[in-house]
VEXLOKE-487162 format. One record per residue: x, y, z of N, C-alpha, C, O in turn. Coordinates in steps of 0.1 Angstrom, whole numbers, padded with zeros to 4 digits, m for minus. Layout:
N
   n_u   n_v   n_w  ca_u  ca_v  ca_w   c_u   c_v   c_w   o_u   o_v   o_w
     X     Y     Z     X     Y     Z     X     Y     Z     X     Y     Z
...
//
This chain:
282
   n_u   n_v   n_w  ca_u  ca_v  ca_w   c_u   c_v   c_w   o_u   o_v   o_w
  0742  1021  1034  0753  1019  1024  0766  1023  1029  0767  1033  1037
  0777  1016  1026  0790  1019  1029  0797  1025  1016  0797  1018  1006
  0803  1036  1017  0810  1042  1006  0825  1046  1010  0827  1053  1020
  0834  1040  1003  0848  1044  1005  0852  1052  0993  0852  1047  0982
  0857  1064  0995  0859  1073  0984  0874  1077  0984  0879  1084  0993
  0881  1073  0974  0895  1078  0971  0904  1077  0983  0910  1087  0987
  0904  1065  0989  0912  1063  1001  0927  1062  0999  0931  1053  0991
  0935  1070  1006  0949  1068  1006  0953  1065  1021  0949  1072  1030
  0962  1055  1023  0966  1052  1036  0980  1047  1036  0984  1039  1028
  0989  1053  1045  1002  1049  1047  1005  1046  1061  1000  1053  1070
  1013  1036  1064  1019  1034  1078  1033  1040  1078  1037  1046  1088
  1040  1038  1066  1053  1044  1065  1054  1052  1052  1048  1048  1042
  1061  1063  1052  1063  1071  1040  1069  1062  1029  1079  1056  1031
  1063  1063  1018  1068  1056  1006  1063  1042  1005  1066  1035  0995
  1055  1037  1015  1049  1024  1015  1034  1024  1017  1029  1022  1028
  1027  1027  1006  1012  1029  1007  1005  1015  1010  1009  1005  1005
  0995  1016  1018  0986  1004  1020  0975  1005  1009  0972  0995  1003
  0970  1017  1007  0960  1019  0997  0963  1032  0989  0969  1041  0995
  0960  1032  0977  0961  1043  0968  0949  1046  0960  0945  1038  0951
  0942  1056  0964  0929  1060  0957  0919  1049  0956  0913  1046  0945
  0917  1042  0967  0908  1031  0968  0894  1036  0969  0891  1044  0978
  0885  1031  0961  0870  1034  0962  0862  1021  0962  0866  1011  0955
  0851  1022  0969  0843  1009  0971  0829  1013  0976  0828  1022  0984
  0819  1006  0971  0805  1008  0976  0800  0995  0980  0800  0985  0972
  0795  0994  0992  0789  0982  0997  0774  0984  1001  0771  0994  1008
  0765  0976  0997  0751  0979  0999  0745  0968  1008  0750  0957  1009
  0733  0972  1014  0726  0962  1023  0721  0950  1015  0720  0950  1003
  0719  0939  1022  0714  0927  1016  0724  0918  1011  0721  0908  1005
  0737  0921  1015  0748  0912  1010  0758  0908  1021  0759  0916  1031
  0764  0897  1019  0775  0893  1027  0788  0893  1019  0790  0886  1009
  0796  0903  1022  0809  0905  1014  0820  0898  1021  0822  0899  1033
  0828  0890  1013  0840  0884  1018  0852  0891  1014  0855  0893  1002
  0859  0897  1024  0871  0905  1021  0884  0896  1022  0887  0891  1033
  0891  0894  1011  0902  0885  1011  0915  0893  1007  0914  0903  1000
  0926  0888  1012  0939  0894  1008  0950  0887  1015  0948  0881  1026
  0962  0888  1010  0974  0883  1016  0977  0890  1030  0971  0901  1032
  0984  0883  1038  0989  0890  1050  0996  0903  1047  1005  0903  1039
  0992  0914  1054  0998  0927  1051  0992  0934  1040  0997  0945  1036
  0981  0929  1034  0975  0936  1022  0966  0947  1026  0963  0956  1018
  0963  0948  1039  0955  0960  1044  0941  0956  1047  0933  0966  1048
  0937  0944  1049  0923  0940  1052  0919  0946  1065  0908  0953  1065
  0926  0944  1075  0922  0950  1088  0922  0965  1088  0913  0971  1094
  0932  0971  1081  0932  0986  1080  0920  0991  1073  0914  1001  1078
  0916  0985  1063  0904  0989  1055  0892  0988  1064  0883  0997  1064
  0890  0977  1072  0879  0976  1080  0879  0986  1091  0868  0991  1095
  0890  0989  1097  0891  1000  1107  0888  1013  1101  0882  1022  1108
  0892  1016  1089  0889  1029  1083  0874  1030  1081  0868  1041  1084
  0868  1019  1076  0853  1019  1074  0846  1022  1088  0836  1029  1088
  0851  1016  1098  0845  1017  1111  0849  1030  1119  0843  1033  1129
  0857  1038  1113  0861  1051  1119  0872  1049  1130  0873  1058  1138
  0879  1038  1130  0889  1036  1140  0903  1039  1135  0913  1041  1143
  0905  1040  1122  0918  1045  1116  0914  1056  1106  0903  1057  1101
  0924  1065  1105  0922  1077  1097  0931  1078  1085  0943  1078  1087
  0925  1078  1073  0933  1078  1061  0940  1092  1059  0936  1102  1064
  0951  1091  1051  0958  1104  1047  0949  1112  1038  0949  1124  1038
  0941  1105  1029  0932  1112  1020  0920  1103  1018  0921  1091  1020
  0909  1110  1013  0897  1102  1011  0889  1101  1024  0892  1106  1034
  0877  1094  1022  0868  1093  1034  0860  1080  1033  0858  1074  1022
  0855  1076  1044  0846  1065  1045  0832  1069  1051  0832  1076  1061
  0822  1066  1044  0808  1071  1048  0799  1059  1050  0800  1049  1043
  0792  1060  1061  0781  1050  1064  0768  1057  1064  0765  1066  1072
  0759  1053  1055  0747  1060  1053  0749  1076  1051  0741  1084  1057
  0759  1079  1044  0762  1093  1041  0769  1101  1052  0772  1113  1049
  0772  1095  1063  0779  1102  1074  0793  1096  1075  0795  1084  1075
  0803  1105  1077  0817  1101  1078  0818  1092  1091  0815  1097  1102
  0823  1080  1089  0824  1071  1101  0835  1077  1111  0834  1073  1123
  0844  1085  1106  0855  1090  1115  0849  1100  1125  0855  1103  1135
  0837  1105  1123  0830  1114  1132  0825  1106  1144  0822  1112  1155
  0823  1093  1143  0818  1085  1154  0806  1090  1160  0804  1091  1172
  0796  1094  1152  0783  1099  1157  0775  1088  1163  0777  1076  1160
  0766  1092  1172  0757  1082  1178  0749  1074  1168  0747  1062  1169
  0744  1081  1158  0736  1075  1148  0744  1064  1140  0738  1054  1136
  0757  1067  1138  0765  1057  1131  0768  1045  1140  0767  1034  1136
  0773  1048  1153  0777  1038  1162  0766  1028  1166  0769  1016  1168
  0754  1033  1168  0743  1024  1172  0739  1015  1161  0731  1006  1163
  0743  1018  1149  0739  1009  1137  0751  1002  1131  0751  0997  1120
  0763  1001  1139  0775  0995  1134  0781  0987  1145  0782  0991  1157
  0784  0974  1142  0792  0966  1151  0804  0961  1144  0804  0955  1133
  0816  0963  1151  0829  0959  1145  0835  0949  1155  0837  0952  1167
  0838  0937  1150  0845  0927  1158  0859  0926  1152  0861  0921  1142
  0869  0931  1160  0883  0930  1156  0888  0916  1157  0883  0907  1163
  0900  0914  1150  0906  0901  1151  0910  0898  1165  0908  0887  1170
  0917  0907  1172  0921  0905  1186  0911  0911  1195  0907  0923  1194
  0906  0903  1204  0896  0908  1214  0901  0907  1228  0909  0899  1231
  0896  0916  1236  0900  0917  1250  0887  0918  1258  0880  0928  1258
  0884  0907  1265  0871  0906  1272  0873  0910  1287  0883  0908  1293
  0862  0915  1293  0863  0919  1307  0860  0907  1316  0856  0896  1311
  0862  0908  1329  0859  0897  1339  0844  0898  1342  0840  0900  1354
  0836  0895  1332  0822  0895  1334  0816  0882  1327  0822  0877  1318
  0804  0878  1331  0798  0868  1324  0791  0874  1311  0790  0886  1311
  0787  0866  1301  0780  0871  1290  0768  0879  1294  0765  0889  1288
  0761  0874  1304  0749  0882  1308  0752  0895  1314  0745  0905  1312
  0763  0896  1322  0767  0909  1328  0772  0918  1317  0770  0930  1318
  0779  0913  1307  0784  0921  1296  0772  0927  1289  0773  0938  1285
  0762  0919  1287  0750  0923  1280  0744  0935  1288  0740  0946  1281
  0743  0934  1301  0736  0945  1309  0744  0958  1308  0739  0969  1308
  0757  0957  1306  0766  0969  1306  0767  0975  1292  0770  0987  1290
  0764  0967  1281  0768  0971  1268  0756  0972  1258  0756  0980  1249
  0746  0963  1260  0735  0962  1250  0728  0975  1249  0722  0978  1238
  0728  0983  1259  0720  0996  1259  0725  1006  1248  0717  1015  1244
  0737  1004  1243  0742  1012  1232  0736  1009  1219  0738  1016  1209
  0729  0998  1218  0723  0993  1205  0708  0992  1207  0703  0983  1213
  0700  1002  1201  0686  1003  1203  0678  0991  1199  0667  0987  1204
  0683  0983  1189  0676  0972  1183  0682  0959  1189  0679  0948  1183
  0689  0959  1200  0695  0947  1205  0684  0937  1210  0674  0942  1216
  0686  0925  1207  0676  0914  1211  0683  0905  1221  0692  0897  1218
  0678  0906  1234  0683  0898  1244  0680  0883  1242  0688  0874  1244
  0668  0881  1237  0663  0867  1234  0673  0861  1223  0677  0849  1225
  0676  0868  1213  0685  0863  1202  0699  0861  1208  0705  0851  1204
  0703  0869  1216  0717  0868  1222  0718  0855  1229  0728  0847  1227
  0709  0852  1238  0710  0839  1245  0707  0827  1236  0713  0816  1238
  0699  0829  1226  0697  0818  1216  0710  0815  1208  0713  0804  1206
  0717  0826  1204  0730  0824  1197  0740  0817  1206  0748  0809  1202
  0741  0821  1219  0750  0815  1228  0747  0800  1229  0757  0792  1230
  0735  0796  1230  0731  0782  1231  0735  0775  1218  0741  0764  1219
  0733  0781  1207  0736  0775  1194  0751  0773  1193  0756  0762  1188
  0759  0782  1198  0774  0782  1198  0780  0774  1210  0792  0773  1211
  0771  0769  1218  0776  0761  1230  0784  0769  1239  0796  0765  1243
  0779  0780  1244  0786  0789  1253  0778  0790  1266  0766  0792  1266
  0785  0788  1277  0778  0789  1290  0777  0804  1294  0786  0811  1295
  0764  0809  1295  0762  0823  1298  0766  0827  1312  0766  0839  1315
  0769  0818  1321  0772  0821  1334  0787  0820  1337  0792  0823  1348
  0795  0817  1327  0810  0816  1329  0816  0829  1327  0812  0837  1318
  0826  0833  1335  0833  0845  1333  0840  0845  1320  0847  0835  1316
  0839  0856  1312  0845  0856  1299  0860  0855  1299  0866  0849  1290
  0866  0861  1309  0881  0861  1309  0886  0847  1313  0898  0845  1312
  0877  0838  1318  0882  0824  1321  0879  0815  1309  0883  0803  1310
  0873  0820  1299  0870  0812  1287  0882  0810  1278  0891  0818  1279
  0882  0800  1270  0892  0799  1260  0890  0810  1249  0879  0816  1249
  0900  0812  1241  0899  0823  1231  0887  0820  1222  0880  0829  1218
  0886  0807  1218  0875  0804  1209  0861  0807  1215  0852  0812  1208
  0859  0804  1228  0847  0807  1234  0844  0822  1236  0833  0827  1234
  0855  0829  1239  0854  0844  1239  0849  0849  1226  0840  0858  1225
  0855  0844  1215  0851  0849  1202  0837  0846  1199  0830  0854  1193
  0832  0834  1204  0818  0831  1201  0808  0840  1209  0798  0843  1204
  0812  0844  1221  0804  0854  1228  0803  0867  1220  0792  0872  1219
  0814  0872  1215  0813  0884  1208  0806  0883  1194  0800  0893  1190
  0807  0872  1188  0799  0869  1176  0785  0870  1179  0777  0876  1172
  0781  0863  1190  0767  0863  1194  0762  0877  1197  0751  0880  1194
  0770  0884  1204  0766  0898  1208  0765  0907  1195  0755  0914  1194
  0774  0905  1186  0774  0913  1174  0761  0910  1165  0755  0919  1160
  0758  0898  1164  0745  0894  1157  0733  0899  1164  0723  0903  1158
  0733  0899  1177  0721  0903  1185  0719  0918  1185  0708  0923  1188
  0729  0926  1181  0728  0940  1181  0718  0944  1170  0712  0955  1170
  0716  0935  1160  0707  0938  1149  0711  0951  1141  0703  0958  1135
  0724  0954  1142  0729  0966  1135  0729  0964  1120  0729  0953  1115
  0727  0975  1113  0726  0975  1099  0740  0972  1092  0740  0966  1081
  0751  0975  1099  0764  0972  1094  0771  0963  1104  0773  0967  1115
  0775  0952  1100  0782  0942  1108  0796  0939  1101  0796  0933  1090
  0807  0943  1108  0820  0941  1102  0828  0932  1111  0829  0934  1123
  0833  0921  1106  0840  0911  1114  0854  0908  1107  0855  0905  1096
  0864  0909  1115  0878  0907  1111  0883  0894  1116  0885  0892  1128
  0885  0884  1107  0889  0871  1111  0880  0865  1122  0886  0860  1132
  0867  0864  1120  0859  0859  1131  0860  0844  1134  0857  0840  1145
  0865  0837  1124  0866  0822  1127  0879  0818  1133  0881  0806  1136
  0888  0827  1135  0901  0824  1142  0897  0819  1156  0890  0825  1164
  0902  0807  1160  0900  0802  1173  0888  0792  1174  0886  0786  1184
  0880  0792  1163  0868  0783  1163  0871  0769  1158  0879  0768  1149
  0866  0759  1164  0867  0746  1159  0858  0743  1147  0850  0752  1144
  0859  0732  1141  0852  0729  1129  0837  0730  1131  0830  0737  1123
  0831  0723  1141  0816  0725  1144  0812  0739  1146  0801  0743  1141
  0820  0747  1153  0816  0761  1156  0817  0769  1143  0809  0778  1141
  0826  0766  1134  0826  0773  1121  0814  0770  1113  0809  0779  1106
  0809  0758  1113  0797  0754  1106  0785  0762  1112  0777  0768  1105
  0784  0763  1125  0773  0770  1132  0774  0785  1129  0764  0792  1127
  0787  0790  1129  0789  0804  1125  0783  0808  1112  0776  0817  1110
  0786  0799  1102  0781  0802  1088  0766  0801  1088  0759  0809  1081
  0760  0792  1095  0745  0790  1095  0739  0803  1102  0729  0808  1097
  0745  0808  1112  0739  0819  1119  0740  0832  1111  0730  0839  1110
  0751  0834  1104  0753  0846  1096  0743  0845  1085  0736  0856  1082
  0741  0834  1078  0732  0833  1067  0718  0835  1072  0709  0840  1064
  0715  0831  1084  0701  0831  1089  0696  0845  1093  0684  0848  1093
  0706  0854  1096  0702  0867  1101  0703  0878  1090  0699  0890  1093
  0709  0875  1079  0710  0885  1068  0696  0889  1063  0688  0880  1061
  0694  0901  1061  0681  0906  1055  0685  0918  1046  0696  0922  1045
  0675  0923  1039  0677  0934  1029  0682  0947  1036  0686  0956  1029
  0681  0948  1049  0685  0960  1056  0699  0959  1062  0704  0969  1067
  0705  0948  1061  0718  0946  1068  0729  0943  1058  0727  0936  1048
  0741  0949  1061  0753  0947  1053  0764  0941  1061  0768  0946  1071
  0769  0929  1057  0779  0922  1064  0792  0922  1056  0792  0919  1044
  0803  0925  1063  0816  0925  1057  0825  0916  1066  0827  0919  1078
  0830  0905  1060  0837  0895  1068  0851  0893  1061  0852  0890  1050
  0862  0895  1069  0875  0894  1064  0881  0881  1070  0879  0877  1081
  0889  0874  1061  0895  0862  1066  0907  0858  1057  0908  0862  1046
  0917  0851  1063  0928  0845  1055  0925  0830  1053  0932  0824  1046
  0915  0825  1061  0911  0811  1059  0900  0811  1049  0888  0810  1053
  0904  0811  1037  0894  0813  1026  0883  0802  1026  0871  0806  1023
  0886  0790  1029  0876  0780  1030  0864  0783  1039  0853  0778  1037
  0867  0791  1050  0857  0794  1059  0845  0802  1054  0834  0801  1059
  0848  0809  1043  0837  0817  1037  0832  0812  1024  0823  0818  1018
  0837  0800  1019  0834  0795  1006  0820  0794  1003  0815  0798  0992
  0812  0789  1012  0797  0787  1010  0789  0798  1016  0776  0797  1016
  0795  0808  1022  0787  0818  1029  0785  0831  1022  0774  0837  1021
  0795  0837  1015  0794  0850  1010  0787  0850  0996  0786  0840  0989
  0782  0862  0993  0776  0863  0979  0783  0873  0971  0781  0874  0959
  0793  0880  0977  0801  0890  0969  0816  0888  0974  0818  0888  0986
  0825  0888  0964  0839  0886  0967  0846  0899  0965  0845  0906  0955
  0854  0903  0975  0863  0914  0975  0877  0909  0977  0880  0903  0987
  0886  0912  0968  0900  0907  0970  0909  0919  0969  0909  0927  0959
  0917  0922  0980  0926  0932  0980  0940  0927  0975  0945  0917  0979
  0946  0935  0965  0958  0931  0960  0965  0943  0953  0958  0950  0946
  0977  0945  0956  0985  0956  0950  0979  0970  0953  0978  0978  0944
  0976  0972  0966  0971  0985  0971  0957  0989  0965  0953  1001  0966
  0950  0979  0960  0937  0983  0954  0927  0971  0955  0932  0960  0959
  0914  0973  0952  0905  0962  0952  0906  0956  0938  0902  0961  0928
  0912  0944  0938  0914  0937  0925  0902  0930  0920  0900  0929  0907
  0894  0925  0929  0881  0919  0925  0870  0924  0934  0871  0924  0946
  0859  0928  0928  0847  0932  0935  0835  0927  0926  0830  0934  0918
  0831  0915  0929  0821  0908  0920  0812  0898  0928  0817  0892  0938
  0800  0897  0924  0791  0888  0930  0795  0874  0926  0802  0872  0915
  0792  0864  0934  0795  0850  0931  0788  0846  0918  0794  0839  0909
  0776  0850  0916  0768  0847  0904  0776  0852  0891  0777  0845  0881
  0781  0865  0892  0788  0870  0880  0801  0863  0878  0805  0861  0866
  0808  0858  0888  0820  0851  0887  0818  0837  0880  0825  0833  0871
  0807  0830  0885  0805  0817  0879  0798  0818  0865  0798  0808  0858
  0793  0829  0862  0788  0831  0848  0800  0833  0838  0799  0828  0827
  0811  0839  0843  0823  0841  0834  0833  0830  0835  0841  0828  0826
  0833  0823  0847  0844  0813  0849  0839  0800  0852  0828  0798  0858
  0846  0790  0848  0843  0776  0851  0854  0770  0860  0866  0770  0856
  0850  0764  0871  0860  0759  0880  0859  0743  0880  0848  0738  0880
  0870  0736  0880  0869  0722  0880  0883  0715  0880  0893  0722  0880
  0883  0702  0881  0895  0694  0881  0894  0686  0868  0885  0679  0865
  0905  0687  0860  0905  0681  0846  0917  0673  0845  0928  0676  0850
  0916  0661  0837  0927  0653  0835  0937  0660  0825  0949  0659  0827
  0931  0667  0816  0940  0674  0806  0933  0687  0802  0921  0687  0799
  0940  0698  0802  0935  0711  0798  0939  0716  0785  0937  0727  0781
  0946  0707  0777  0951  0711  0764  0939  0715  0755  0929  0708  0755
  0940  0727  0749  0930  0732  0740  0919  0739  0747  0910  0744  0741
  0919  0740  0761  0909  0747  0769  0914  0761  0771  0926  0764  0771
  0904  0770  0773  0907  0784  0776  0911  0786  0791  0903  0792  0798
  0922  0780  0794  0926  0780  0808  0931  0794  0813  0940  0800  0806
  0926  0799  0824  0930  0812  0829  0940  0810  0841  0949  0818  0843
  0939  0799  0848  0948  0796  0859  0946  0781  0862  0935  0776  0862
  0957  0774  0866  0956  0760  0870  0967  0757  0880  0978  0763  0881
  0964  0747  0888  0973  0741  0898  0973  0726  0896  0963  0720  0895
  0985  0720  0897  0986  0705  0897  0982  0699  0910  0986  0704  0921
  0974  0689  0910  0969  0682  0922  0971  0667  0919  0974  0663  0908
  0969  0659  0929  0969  0645  0928  0958  0639  0919  0960  0629  0913
  0947  0647  0918  0936  0642  0910  0936  0647  0896  0929  0643  0887
  0945  0657  0893  0946  0662  0880  0949  0677  0881  0954  0682  0891
  0945  0685  0870  0947  0699  0870  0935  0706  0875  0924  0706  0870
  0937  0713  0886  0927  0721  0893  0927  0735  0886  0936  0743  0888
  0917  0738  0878  0918  0749  0869  0906  0759  0869  0894  0755  0873
  0908  0771  0865  0898  0781  0862  0898  0783  0847  0909  0786  0841
  0887  0781  0841  0886  0781  0826  0876  0792  0822  0866  0793  0829
  0878  0799  0812  0868  0809  0807  0855  0801  0804  0855  0791  0796
  0844  0806  0809  0831  0799  0807  0825  0804  0794  0818  0814  0794
  0827  0796  0784  0821  0800  0771  0809  0791  0767  0802  0793  0757
  0806  0781  0776  0795  0772  0773  0782  0775  0781  0772  0769  0778
  0783  0784  0791  0771  0787  0799  0768  0777  0809  0758  0777  0816
  0778  0768  0812  0776  0758  0822  0778  0764  0836  0784  0775  0837
  0773  0758  0846  0775  0763  0860  0784  0754  0867  0784  0742  0866
  0793  0760  0875  0802  0753  0884  0803  0760  0897  0801  0772  0898
  0805  0752  0908  0807  0758  0921  0820  0766  0922  0830  0761  0918
  0819  0778  0926  0831  0787  0927  0841  0781  0938  0836  0777  0949
  0853  0780  0934  0864  0776  0943  0871  0789  0948  0879  0795  0940
  0867  0794  0959  0872  0807  0964  0888  0807  0966  0894  0817  0963
  0893  0796  0971  0907  0795  0973  0915  0796  0960  0925  0802  0959
  0910  0788  0950  0916  0788  0937  0916  0802  0930  0925  0807  0924
  0904  0808  0932  0902  0822  0926  0912  0832  0933  0918  0840  0926
  0913  0831  0946  0922  0840  0953  0936  0838  0949  0944  0847  0946
  0941  0825  0947  0954  0822  0943  0957  0828  0929  0967  0833  0926
  0946  0827  0920  0948  0832  0907  0949  0847  0906  0958  0852  0899
  0941  0854  0914  0941  0868  0914  0954  0874  0920  0960  0883  0914
  0959  0868  0931  0971  0873  0938  0983  0868  0931  0994  0872  0935
  0982  0860  0921  0994  0856  0913  0997  0866  0902  1007  0864  0895
  0988  0876  0901  0990  0886  0890  0986  0881  0877  0991  0885  0867
  0975  0873  0877  0970  0867  0864  0963  0878  0856  0952  0882  0859
  0970  0882  0845  0964  0893  0837  0953  0888  0828  0943  0896  0826
  0953  0876  0824  0942  0870  0816  0929  0870  0824  0918  0873  0819
  0930  0866  0836  0918  0865  0845  0912  0879  0847  0900  0881  0846
  0921  0888  0850  0916  0902  0853  0909  0908  0840  0899  0914  0842
  0914  0905  0829  0909  0910  0816  0895  0904  0814  0886  0911  0810
  0893  0891  0817  0880  0885  0815  0870  0891  0824  0858  0893  0820
  0874  0893  0837  0864  0898  0847  0861  0913  0844  0850  0917  0848
  0870  0920  0838  0867  0934  0835  0858  0937  0824  0852  0947  0823
  0857  0927  0814  0849  0929  0802  0835  0924  0805  0833  0914  0811
  0826  0932  0799  0812  0928  0800  0805  0929  0813  0795  0922  0816
  0811  0937  0823  0805  0938  0836  0809  0928  0845  0820  0922  0844
  0801  0925  0855  0804  0915  0865  0805  0920  0879  0804  0913  0888
  0809  0933  0880  0810  0939  0893  0797  0945  0897  0788  0948  0889
  0795  0945  0911  0783  0951  0916  0786  0965  0922  0777  0971  0927
//
């Protein structure tokens, strides 16, 4: 379990990134962390991983402060940052030098993931394109079999077929013992993958809710006319009004993550009120 307790973080005095932020993340889930540029997504992931240090509060992984960087924590945690710097090694050589830090590392799985992602295991990583480098590190992270897998903008640099394979791989390796946290500004990349939505806005977690809870309370759709409907947020499109409506009928609709993100970060008070009443957070 990941626990963020009363986190305060500043880069500049008087300009807080977080104020008294608390969060609990449990195994068996894929969390999608969303936020505007500069909202603190990367900072939060680094704090959780023990790579950045808050002014106040703490981050715990299985009850141990991640800032202590203990062996027990690090061998069960893999963090893939947005910017990666790879050595002049082949993926196989990188494996030999690094896999030993992860007791549950699967060599077979690593090469299988490379094949799925169409990566040559004999090519020097520093000669690869950025997208290919990213795929090597994604394959390595999945092969660690770590209980906590944190990825910051993992789909940056990937082409469309690779993004599809990425989503399939992530979904296939999740189990009740693993907790995945994936941050992105490319909202569509996570639309069909995550089961829990985290949205950072205004120095705090504005939304922390399962997809099921969201679709129970909200109805997403395109409507010719929304007059008389309990509209919480809408955008004009060529096809009509793309809207989020309060779900009072018990109908199911597919969540539109991009529309939800736009609604939350627009400061929509009605939407926040609906999500706060009657539960919905995990």
